[in-house]
N, C-alpha and C positions, 0 to 999 in steps of 0.2 A: 507056841511057835512065834519066833521073832518076825515082826512086820518088815517087809522089804522096803528100804528107803526109795523115795521117788526122786532119784538124782536129777532127772530132767526138770522136774517141777522146782526143786530148790535152786537149780542153776538159773532158771527163768526169773525167780524172785530176786536173786542177787543182781541180775542184769537190770531188772526194773528199778531196784533201789539205787543201783549205781547211776542209772540214767537220771532218775529223779534228783539224786544228790548233785550230779554234774550240772543239771539244769538249774538247780537252786544256787549252786556256786556261781554259775554264769550270771544268773539274775542278780545275786548279791554283788558280784564283781562289777557288773554293769552299773548297778545302783551306786556302788562306791565310786566308780570312775565318774559317773554323772555328777555325784556330789562333789568330788574333787574338782572336776572341770567347772561346775557351777560356782564353787567357792573361789577357784582361781579366776574365773571370768568376772566374778563380782569384784575381786580385788583389782584386777586389771582395769575394769570399768572405773572404779573409784580413783585409781592412780591417774588414769587418763583424764578424768573430769577435774581432779586436783590440778594437774598440769595445765589444763585448758583455762581454768578460771584464774590461775596465777598469771598466765600470759595475758589474759584479757585485762586484768587489773594493772599490769605493768604497761601494756600498750595504751591503756586509757590515759596515762600520764601525759603523753605527748601527741597521740594520734587522734584524739577527740578534742577539737578546738573550735573556737568561734572568733569571728573578726571583731576588732574594736569598732564601735559605732562610726567613728569619724575616719576610719582607715589609717594609713601610715602616718598622717599628720596629727593623730590623736595625742591627747595629753599623756597617754600611757604607752606610746610607741616604743619608748626607750627601754621598757622592761620586757618587751616581747622577744627576748633572746634566752638561750639556755646557758649562757655564761655570764659571769659578772665581770665584764670588761667594757669600759665606757666608750671605746672606739667602735663597738659593734652597732650596726643598724638593725633594728628589729623587723620582723616580718608582719607585724600588725595582728598577730593571732594570740589569743589567750587560751591556755590549756591548764590542766590540773597542776602541772609543775610550776606554772607562772602565776596562777591566780592570787597567791598570797603576796607576790611582789606588787601586783596592781592594787590590792586592798591596802598594803603597807604604804605605798606612795600616796594614795588618797588620804590616808590617816596622817601622814607627815605634813601634808598641806593643811589639814585641819588643825594640827598642833601649831603650825606657823601662824595661822589666822587667829587662833586663840591667844597666843602671845602678843600678836599685833594689836588685838582688841584691848588687851590689858594696858597697852602703852598708848592707846588712842591713835594708832597708825594703820588701822584696818583698810582704809581707802575702799577700793572696789573688790578687795580680796574675798569678802564673804560670798558674794555671788559666784565667783570663780570656783571656790571650794565646793559650793553646792552643786555646780555643774560637774565638777570632777567626781563627786560622790555619786551623782546620778549616772554618769557614764560607767563607773565601776559597778554599781548595782545592776545596771542593765546588762552589762557584759557577764557578770557573775551569774545572774539568773539564767541567761541564755546557755551558759556552760553547764549549769546544774541540770537544766532540762535535757540537754544532749546526753549527759552522763547517765541520766535515768532512763533513757531509751534503750531497752535491752537489745534491740537489733543492732545498735552501734557496737556492742561487745561480741555479738555472735561470731563474726568472722575471726576475730582475734582468738576466741575460744577454739574455734574449729581448726585454725591453723596448726595448733599444737595437739589438741585432744585427738584430732583425726589421724595424727601420725603415730599415736601410741598403739601398741599391739593389744588386741583382745582376742587372740587366736584360740584361747581356751573355749571360747564360745562358738568356735567353728570357723573354717576358712571363709574369708570374705566378710567377716563381722567387722564393723567399724563404728567408732563413736560419732554420734551426731548431736547437734544442739537439740535440746528438748525445750522449746519455747513455752512460756507460761508464767504464772505468778511467782514461781520460785526464782526468777531473775529479779533481784531486789538490790537496793543500796542501803547503806547504813552509815552512821556517824560515830565512829569509835574514837577512843582516847580523848574524850572531852576534858578540857582543862590542861592537857599536856602541851608541849611545845609545838609551835609551827616551824616551818623552815625559814622564818625571818628572824635574823639576828640583829639585836640592837647595837648601835655604835657606842663602844665604850662600856663603862660599868655604872651600877646604880649609885646614887639615885638620879643623876642628871643625864646620863647617856648622850652627852654632847647635843642635847636638844636646845631650843632657844632659851636665852637667859630668862630666868624667872619661871620656866615651865618645869613641873615635876610630874613624871608619868606615875600614875597610881601603881603601888607595888603588887596589886592583884591582877595587873594586866600582863605581867611577864613572869617567866620562870626559868630556871636552869634546866638542864637535861633531866628528864624524869625516868630514864631507863635505869634499871638496877645495874650497879657497877658501870657508870657511864664511861664512854670512851675518853681517853686522855685529851683528845682534840676539843672536847666540849667543856673542859674544866673551867675556862674563864668566859664562856659565852652565856649570854642571856637572850631568851627568845620571847617573842610575843606568844600569848596563849591561844590555842586553837579552840574553836567552838565556844568562845567566851565573848559576850558582848563588850566591845571596847568603845566606851562613850567618850568622844572628844568634841568639844564645841557643840554640844547637844545633838550630835549625830552619832550613829552606831556603825562601827566598822567590825569586820570579821576576819578570821583566819581559819584555815583548815589545819588540824593537827597532823604533824608528821614527826614522829620521834627521831631524834638526831641519829642519822646513819643506820637506822633500823631497816633491815631487809624486808621487802614485801613477803608476807607469809600467810599461811592458812590460819583461821581462827575457828573457835568452837561455834556451833550454831547458836547456843544459848547466849554467848557474848554478842554475836551479830544481831540476833533478834531483839535482845534487850535494848539495843541502841538505835533501832530504826526510828524514823520520825514519828511513825504512828504509835510506837510503844513508849518512846520518851521524846516528846515534842521539844523542839528548840525554837526560840523566838527569832528564827531566820527563815523567812517564808520559803525561799528556795535555797536551802543549805546545800553547798557543794559537798558531795559525799567523798569519803576516803576508803570505803569498803564496799565490796561487791559479792553477790552470790550468783550461782548459776547451776543449771542442771543439764546433764547429758544422758544419752541412752545408747546402748550398744544395739546396732541394727544388723539383722541378717534375715531378709525376707520377713521383716516385721520386728518389733522391739522384743528383745530378750532380757535386757538388764538395764537399769538406770541408777544414777547416783547424783548427789548434790555436793557442792563445796562452797566455802565461804572464805574470803581473803581480805586482808588489809594491805593497801598499797602504800608506797613511799618513794618519792623521787631520790632520796638520799643525797640531796644537794641543797645546802643552805645558801641563802642570799641575805645580804645586809640591807637593812631598812635605808633606802636611798632614792635619790632622783638622779640617775646616771647622767642624763643629758640636761645639765643645768649649769648656771654660771652666775657670777656676780660682776656687775658692771662698775667700773671706776671712772668717774668723770672729773676732769680737772678744769676748773674755770680759768679764764684769762687772769693773769696777775695784773693788779692795778696799782698805780701810785696816786695818792690823794695828797693835796697840797694845802697846808694850813698856815694862816697868818694871824697876827695879833694887832689889828688896827686900833684897838682901844688901850693897849698897853700890855705889859707882860703878865703872865699868870700870877695870881689866880683869876685874872680877867679872862673871859672866854676867848677861844680861838675861832676863826672863821675859815671854812673850806672855800677855796676860790678856784675857779676854772674847772675844766672837764678832766675827770680822772683819765690818766694815760695808762696804756698797757705796756708791759715789758715781758720779755721772754725768758728763756732758760739759759741765757748767757748774760754776762754783765753788759750794761750800757749806761750812758749818762743821759739825764733828762734835765730840763730847766722849766721854771715857771716864774711868773712875775705878777704882783698885785698892786695896782694903783692904790695909794693910801693904805698900804698893807701893814703900816706900823705907826706908832704914836709920833705925830708930827713928821711923818715921812711922806714924800711924794710917791715913791714906789719902794717896794722891797722885793728883791729878786733872789731866787734860789737857783744858782747857775751851776751846770755840769755836776749834778748830784749823781753819784754812782749807785745804780740800782741792780737788782738781780742776785746779789750775794746770798740771799736767803734760799735760792733755788738752784743756783748753778752747780752742776756736777752731781746733783742728787738723783737717786733712783726714785721710782714711784713710792717706795716705802718711806724714803726720807721726806717726800712731799707730804705724805699723809701724817706720819708720826714724828717727823723732825721738829726742831724748835721753830716757833714756840709750841710746846707740847699740848697742854690742856688735858682733858680726861681721856687719854689714849686707851686706858683699860677697857672702857665701855666699847670703843670702836673695835678693839681686839676681840672682845667677846662676841660681838655681832658677826664679825668676819669668820672667826673660828667655828662658830655654830654652822653658818651657812656653808662653809667649805666642807665640813664633815657630812653635810647632807648630800654632797656630790660623791662621797667615797663609797663605792659599791662592793669592793672586795672584802669578803668576810674577815673580821678580825683586824682590819686596818682602820686607823683614824689619824687625824692630823692635829697638831697643837699650834700654839701661838708662834713657835719658832719656825715651823714650816710655812705659816702664812707670811711671816716677815721675809723668809728666804725667797718665796715666790715673788713677792712684791719688789724684792731687791734685784730682780733680773736686770743686768746691765743694759739689755736692749731698751729698757724703758728710758734710760738716760738719753740715748740718741734720739729716741722717738719724741720725747718731750722737746728737745732742741729743734727737731724738725717740724714741730707744730701739732703733733698728735695730742689729742685731748681725751680720747676714750680708750680705755683698756679693759681687758676681760680676764677674770680669774676663773679657772676651770680645772677639771681633772681629766687628762687625756686617757688615763688607763685605769681609773677607779681606785688608785692608791696614792698618787702624788698630785701636787698642785703645780700649775703653771700660770703665769701672768704675761700677756702679750697684747700688742695692738691687733686690730681685727684681721688683717691679712695673714699674719703668722698664726693666730689662734685658729682660723678656719682651715689653714693648711694642715695643722696638726690634728684638729678635730673637726672633720668636715660637717658633722651634724650641726655645728654652730651656724652654718651658713643660712639656714632657714629661720633661725630664731634670734640672731645676734642683734637685730633692731628692736627686739621686744623690751619694754620697760617694766619695772616692778609695779605690781598692782596695789601696793600700800601707799601711804602718804608719808611725806618726808618730815623728819624732825632734826633739829640741831643737837648734835652730841657734844661737839666742842664749839662753844659760842664765844667768838672773839678772844681767843687766846692771844696774849700780847707779851712782848718783851722788847727792851731797848735794842735797837739795831746798831751795828758798827758804822753808823753814818754821822759824820760830824763835818760841818762846813761853815764858812763865814758868808752869810748872805750879803748881797750888794744892796746898800741902803742909800737912797737919794733923799736928802732931807728937804723938808718944806722950806719956803723962803724964810730967811733970817734965823734958820735953825742949823744945828750941827749934829752929826751922828754921835750917839752916846753908847749904844749897845747893838751888836750884831751877832746873832748866835743861831746856828742851824743844827738840827738833830733829826733822827728818824726812829720810828717804831715799826716792828714787824707784827703783823696780825694774821690770824688764821681762823677759819670756820671749817668744821667737818660735819657734814649732814649724812644721816642714814635714812634711806628709803627702803623699807623691807618689802620683799615679795613672797608670795606663797609658793612660788615655783610652778604655778599652773601653766604659764607660758614659757617655762624654762628659766626665767629670770628670778633669781632668789633675792635680789636686792641691789641697791646701788649706793656706793660711797661717792659723795660729791665734796670736793675740796676747793675751798676758796682762800687764796692768799693775797694779801695786799700790804703795801708799805705806806705809812703815814709820814710825810715829810713836813717838818715844822720849821718855819723861818721867822725869827723874832728880830724885829728892828725897832729901835727906840732913838728918837732924836730929842734934843732939848734946845731951849733958847740960850743964846750965849750968856 
């Protein structure tokens, strides 16, 4: 007999199974959803932390700064701007964007003093360069310490990370700074280029005559497939000790036009000071790490990020607020006679040297017994000033009689290039001559002006003017225009000489019982040009001093009848 099926029992089993299955699917679905939300939340957290540390590194370039020790009057006040334009007045603050400009200017001073020492013209420059280095080191150390304080970066991190969504972790979840040891700094791209561009090309780079920068101190752009803008540029190396005049100078590497970006933890960790020491006690960092956590009634997720920053702004090695002074001595006339007889017998200078200006004039002189058997010899109404009349400052320095003008050109061209701050720009001998040929200098010389100033108003071009015009065009000159170079002077052109177009017949009064036999007058133009170099510590890069004079010779000879 067939057993009767227990339909009610079977139906109950199916319901139970279905319930269990449904519960299982709900649990699995919930677990899967939790997993998806967890993974999504983790990704959102990582993205938010990445964005936060990138912003922190970018903001650290400008918003973490330290004041220069001496305030706005400091040696480095002129490079405390974010643009390469000489007319700008700095704010007296050094940040990560500007720190290489400060080190570069200090290094340029050291290069100048080393060249000056080689020529025996160092003067008091060595002490000034040491002071400049001390100021740069002090300021750089203070900046490094500020950049290493994690709390200085926290707000920059929070400003961006806190705005990123982490809603997969739940409504109200937000990224917060997780303070601690995972906020570190590192020194990446060692030996790569800094953001300081050298003026010109190797091996001289428009540096002082005789100075050659070691070729392991500079590099071209190290990026793969470098940008076209970098093709002709040479940069100081970063995180490389640059030894000049027995002093060490530093640069922070910033690859040319490279965007701030995330880096791998392994790269970051391998270049920290503790893992790869650098012989720079307080090295200014260029890379930062940070940690954040997603918070909703307690931490639910955390992440770390590592980034390399970059200002993406090159600056030329320069002293923007600097100048060369040009001083013109009074022109003199010296009067020579031949009381013992004509050459080769020696002449005798008689009387006080007279001054003459930058227009023509006549002068006279007389010497008792100024010729052989002469009671007096007189040089009357001699025309003077034809050596300077109508000449610009360029003609006064380089015009006849010439002398070793090439050496003078080299000194001036070097120092003028040290004023040029706009990347990729330089000046040559022609630009120096053009500036010195300013027609204004002609009238100024006639008016009695004896001091002129060679400067760059815009970081690209050169100007030469007397003080009032120079200050009006470049107001920063007002506080330093009276400064003199800290080196010692040397003659570059020593008594250059040439016959002058001066011919006259002196008046000869014979001695008793004698009669005039010979009366002849002539002139010689003379010129000295001296160079007094400066390190640039006080803004003055050097001084050209020009001395011009005319020797007037009057020969009188009398004989017995």
